[in-house]
C-alpha positions as CSV (number, residue, x, y, z in Angstrom):
1,X,10.9,16.2,27.1
2,X,7.4,16.0,26.3
3,X,5.3,12.6,25.6
4,X,5.3,13.7,21.7
5,X,9.1,14.3,21.4
6,X,9.8,11.0,23.5
7,X,7.7,9.3,20.8
8,X,9.5,10.6,17.8
9,X,12.9,9.9,19.5
10,X,11.8,6.6,20.1
11,X,10.5,5.9,16.8
12,X,13.6,8.0,14.7
13,X,16.1,5.5,13.4
14,X,14.3,2.5,14.9
15,X,14.6,-0.1,11.9
16,X,11.5,-1.9,11.4
17,X,12.2,-5.3,9.6
18,X,10.4,-6.1,6.5
19,X,10.8,-9.2,4.6
20,X,14.1,-10.9,4.7
21,X,16.5,-8.2,5.0
22,X,14.4,-5.1,4.2
23,X,13.6,-2.2,6.7
24,X,11.8,1.1,7.2
25,X,12.9,3.5,9.7
26,X,11.7,7.0,10.3
27,X,14.3,9.7,10.1
28,X,12.3,12.9,10.9
29,X,8.6,14.3,11.0
30,X,7.4,17.5,10.8
31,X,4.1,18.1,12.1
32,X,1.2,16.1,14.2
33,X,-2.6,16.0,14.5
34,X,-2.7,19.7,15.6
35,X,-0.9,21.0,12.5
36,X,-3.5,19.7,10.1
37,X,-6.1,21.6,12.5
38,X,-4.1,24.5,12.5
39,X,-3.6,24.8,8.6
40,X,-7.2,24.0,8.2
41,X,-8.4,27.0,10.3
42,X,-5.5,29.3,9.4
43,X,-5.1,29.9,13.0
44,X,-2.3,30.3,15.5
45,X,-4.4,29.9,18.4
46,X,-3.3,26.6,19.9
47,X,-5.6,25.5,22.8
48,X,-8.8,27.6,21.5
49,X,-10.6,24.3,20.6
50,X,-11.3,21.1,22.3
51,X,-9.7,17.9,21.4
52,X,-13.1,16.7,20.6
53,X,-13.4,19.6,17.9
54,X,-10.0,18.8,16.6
55,X,-10.9,15.2,15.9
56,X,-14.5,16.1,14.3
57,X,-12.4,18.6,11.6
58,X,-10.0,15.9,11.0
59,X,-12.5,13.5,10.2
60,X,-14.4,16.0,8.2
61,X,-11.4,17.0,6.2
62,X,-10.5,13.1,5.3
63,X,-14.2,12.3,4.8
64,X,-14.6,15.2,2.1
65,X,-11.2,14.7,0.6
66,X,-10.0,18.4,1.7
67,X,-6.4,17.5,1.1
68,X,-4.4,20.9,1.5
69,X,-4.3,20.6,5.5
70,X,-2.4,17.2,5.4
71,X,0.1,18.4,3.0
72,X,1.4,20.5,6.1
73,X,2.8,17.5,7.8
74,X,5.9,15.5,6.5
75,X,7.9,12.6,7.1
76,X,11.0,11.6,6.1
77,X,12.1,7.7,6.0
78,X,15.1,5.7,5.2
79,X,13.9,2.3,3.3
80,X,15.6,-0.8,2.3
81,X,13.7,-2.4,-0.6
82,X,14.1,-4.9,-3.4
83,X,14.7,-3.4,-6.6
84,X,11.6,-4.8,-8.0
85,X,9.5,-3.6,-5.2
86,X,11.2,-0.2,-5.2
87,X,10.0,0.1,-9.2
88,X,6.5,0.2,-7.8
89,X,7.2,2.5,-5.1
90,X,9.1,5.1,-7.1
91,X,6.0,5.3,-9.6
92,X,4.6,7.6,-6.6
93,X,6.0,10.7,-8.1
94,X,4.7,12.9,-5.1
95,X,8.2,12.6,-2.8
96,X,11.3,13.8,-2.5
97,X,14.0,10.7,-3.1
98,X,17.6,10.1,-2.9
99,X,18.7,6.4,-3.5
100,X,21.7,4.4,-3.2
101,X,23.9,4.5,-6.0
102,X,25.3,1.5,-7.5
103,X,27.2,3.5,-10.2
104,X,29.3,5.3,-7.2
105,X,29.4,2.4,-4.4
106,X,29.3,-1.2,-4.5
107,X,25.9,-2.9,-4.7
108,X,24.7,-3.8,-1.3
109,X,25.1,-7.5,-0.7
110,X,21.9,-8.8,0.0
111,X,18.9,-9.8,-1.9
112,X,15.3,-10.9,-1.0
113,X,14.9,-14.4,-0.5
114,X,11.7,-16.8,-0.9
115,X,10.9,-19.4,1.4
116,X,9.2,-22.6,-0.2
117,X,5.8,-21.7,0.9
118,X,5.9,-18.0,-0.5
119,X,5.9,-19.0,-4.0
120,X,2.6,-17.5,-5.6
121,X,0.6,-18.8,-8.4
122,X,-0.4,-16.3,-11.2
123,X,-3.8,-15.1,-10.6
124,X,-6.3,-16.3,-13.5
125,X,-8.3,-13.0,-13.6
126,X,-5.6,-10.4,-13.2
127,X,-2.6,-10.3,-15.2
128,X,-0.7,-8.4,-12.6
129,X,-1.9,-10.0,-9.6
130,X,-0.8,-13.3,-8.0
131,X,-3.2,-16.2,-6.4
132,X,-2.7,-18.9,-3.7
133,X,0.8,-20.2,-2.8
134,X,2.1,-23.2,-5.3
135,X,2.5,-26.7,-3.7
136,X,5.4,-27.0,-1.2
137,X,7.5,-29.6,-3.5
138,X,7.3,-26.7,-6.3
139,X,8.4,-24.0,-3.8
140,X,11.3,-26.1,-2.5
141,X,12.6,-26.6,-5.8
142,X,12.1,-22.7,-7.0
143,X,14.0,-21.6,-3.5
144,X,16.8,-23.8,-4.2
145,X,17.1,-22.5,-7.6
146,X,16.7,-18.9,-6.5
147,X,19.6,-19.3,-3.9
148,X,21.9,-20.7,-6.5
149,X,21.1,-17.9,-9.0
150,X,21.4,-15.1,-6.5
151,X,25.0,-16.4,-5.3
152,X,26.2,-17.0,-9.0
153,X,24.8,-13.6,-9.9
154,X,26.6,-11.8,-7.0
155,X,30.0,-14.0,-7.8
156,X,29.9,-12.8,-11.3
157,X,29.4,-9.3,-10.2
158,X,32.2,-9.5,-7.9
159,X,34.4,-10.7,-10.3
160,X,33.8,-8.2,-12.7
161,X,34.7,-5.7,-10.1
162,X,37.7,-7.6,-9.5
163,X,38.8,-7.3,-13.0
164,X,38.5,-3.6,-13.2
165,X,35.1,-3.4,-15.0
166,X,33.4,-0.2,-14.0
167,X,30.6,-0.1,-11.4
168,X,28.4,1.3,-13.9
169,X,28.6,-1.7,-16.0
170,X,29.5,-4.2,-13.7
171,X,26.0,-4.2,-11.9
172,X,24.0,-4.6,-15.1
173,X,22.9,-8.4,-14.4
174,X,22.3,-8.0,-10.8
175,X,18.8,-9.4,-9.9
176,X,15.8,-7.2,-9.1
177,X,15.9,-8.8,-5.8
178,X,19.0,-6.9,-4.8
179,X,18.2,-4.5,-1.9
180,X,18.5,-0.8,-2.5
181,X,18.4,2.0,0.1
182,X,16.8,5.4,-0.3
183,X,15.8,8.5,1.7
184,X,12.1,9.2,1.0
185,X,10.3,12.2,2.2
186,X,6.9,12.9,1.5
187,X,4.1,14.9,3.1
188,X,1.3,13.2,4.9
189,X,-1.5,13.7,2.2
190,X,0.3,12.1,-0.5
191,X,1.5,9.4,2.0
192,X,-1.9,8.5,2.9
193,X,-2.7,8.2,-0.8
194,X,0.4,5.8,-1.3
195,X,-0.9,3.7,1.6
196,X,-4.8,3.5,0.6
197,X,-3.2,1.9,-2.5
198,X,-0.4,-0.3,-1.5
199,X,-1.9,-1.5,1.9
200,X,-4.7,-2.8,-0.6
201,X,-5.0,-6.5,-1.0
202,X,-4.8,-6.1,-4.7
203,X,-1.2,-4.5,-4.4
204,X,1.9,-7.1,-4.6
205,X,2.3,-8.7,-1.4
206,X,6.0,-7.5,-0.8
207,X,4.8,-3.6,-0.9
208,X,1.7,-4.4,1.4
209,X,4.5,-5.6,4.0
210,X,6.4,-2.4,3.7
211,X,3.0,0.0,3.7
212,X,1.7,-2.0,6.8
213,X,5.0,-1.2,8.6
214,X,5.1,2.5,7.6
215,X,1.4,3.0,8.4
216,X,0.7,0.7,11.7
217,X,4.0,1.3,13.2
218,X,5.0,4.9,12.2
219,X,2.2,6.8,10.8
220,X,-0.7,5.6,13.4
221,X,1.3,6.4,16.6
222,X,2.5,9.8,15.3
223,X,-0.8,11.0,13.8
224,X,-3.3,8.9,15.7
225,X,-6.5,10.9,14.7
226,X,-5.4,11.3,11.4
227,X,-5.0,7.4,11.2
228,X,-8.4,6.8,12.7
229,X,-10.3,8.9,10.1
230,X,-7.9,7.0,7.5
231,X,-9.1,3.6,8.4
232,X,-12.7,4.7,8.6
233,X,-12.8,6.9,5.2
234,X,-10.1,5.3,3.2
235,X,-9.0,1.8,4.0
236,X,-12.2,0.2,5.5
237,X,-14.4,2.3,3.3
238,X,-16.2,1.3,-0.3
239,X,-16.8,3.2,-3.2
240,X,-20.0,3.0,-5.1
241,X,-20.1,4.2,-8.8
242,X,-23.1,5.4,-10.3
243,X,-23.7,2.1,-12.1
244,X,-23.3,0.3,-8.8
245,X,-25.9,2.6,-7.5
246,X,-28.2,1.8,-10.0
247,X,-28.0,-1.8,-9.9
248,X,-28.8,-1.5,-6.0
249,X,-31.8,0.5,-6.8
250,X,-33.1,-2.0,-9.4
251,X,-32.3,-4.8,-6.9
252,X,-34.3,-3.0,-4.0
253,X,-37.3,-2.1,-6.3
254,X,-37.4,-5.8,-7.4
255,X,-37.2,-6.9,-3.6
256,X,-40.2,-4.6,-2.6
257,X,-42.4,-5.7,-5.6
258,X,-41.6,-9.5,-4.9
259,X,-41.5,-9.0,-1.0
260,X,-38.1,-10.5,-1.0
261,X,-35.3,-9.6,1.5
262,X,-31.4,-9.7,1.2
263,X,-29.1,-11.6,0.5
264,X,-30.3,-12.0,-3.0
265,X,-29.2,-14.7,-5.7
266,X,-26.8,-14.1,-8.6
267,X,-29.7,-14.6,-10.8
268,X,-31.5,-11.6,-9.4
269,X,-28.0,-9.7,-9.5
270,X,-27.8,-10.3,-13.2
271,X,-31.3,-9.2,-13.8
272,X,-30.5,-6.0,-12.3
273,X,-27.1,-5.6,-13.8
274,X,-26.4,-2.1,-16.0
275,X,-27.4,-2.2,-19.4
276,X,-23.7,-1.9,-21.0
277,X,-22.9,-4.9,-19.3
278,X,-25.3,-7.5,-20.5
279,X,-24.0,-8.1,-23.7
280,X,-20.6,-8.8,-22.2
281,X,-19.5,-12.2,-21.5
282,X,-16.8,-11.0,-19.2
283,X,-17.0,-7.6,-17.4
284,X,-14.4,-6.7,-14.7
285,X,-16.9,-3.7,-13.7
286,X,-19.7,-6.3,-13.3
287,X,-17.5,-8.7,-10.9
288,X,-16.5,-5.6,-9.1
289,X,-20.0,-4.4,-8.4
290,X,-21.0,-8.2,-7.3
291,X,-18.1,-8.4,-5.1
292,X,-19.0,-5.2,-3.4
293,X,-22.5,-6.1,-3.1
294,X,-21.5,-9.5,-1.7
295,X,-19.1,-7.8,1.1
296,X,-22.2,-5.6,2.2
297,X,-24.4,-8.8,2.8
298,X,-26.7,-7.9,-0.3
299,X,-25.7,-10.6,-2.2
300,X,-25.2,-14.5,-1.4
301,X,-21.4,-15.4,-1.8
302,X,-21.8,-18.3,-4.2
């Protein structure tokens, strides 16, 4: 067997644990880094180019968002995910999916549990996000209530089944923390898009954990050159809008005029902000621009 086939066999059906009882595992994979290169060149002359040329081409494709060659590779996974997390996952309508049926089979007897230190406060600046952990004394109470609630919900569900209630109806009060399983097959281009969104720090923590497991433990070893390009041009990159560029240009022009050097103050940033933001008491776009410039060291983190 080749080194590549050994790697695939090592990863195939290996359940990588996520959360308290979830997992992701590779079922099958079609293609490798060379498949991307071959598709881009529309050529079957394997070995006609150096590896360094292949790397340069893959990086060019990723950098300039030429997506079609990445669609020529596919991965198939088996995943076990809490239903609330799966709701977000399945919104990516670019995969082939077959999910465990609680209408046909008894629901999986497992639910995501939360440790006392894992309960997060609601974010104040993002209606769909979370913030720092809640105090331990609150978390301890919430975890105890969660355990009791999940046990009671499961007992009610099983009692309904024992009473002869149809599975399709008995399941209706199961908590969203209940795990489901699914086969999920997706091409590499759409998987990269999924990972770029769900590995982001703004995504829900639970789906970040699944995305990191898929990306770092499966995609990275199977497609090392693609993964390197993904880290450089997607995950670790920063997108500047036209308005962001305008702010930056005005800041630098003002700095040249006043003989200043970065990092600049918030006052200087507000003076250079886009005209459309000036009348707004709150502007997410302005906040995002400020955050980008702080990360670049152009503004002081105040």
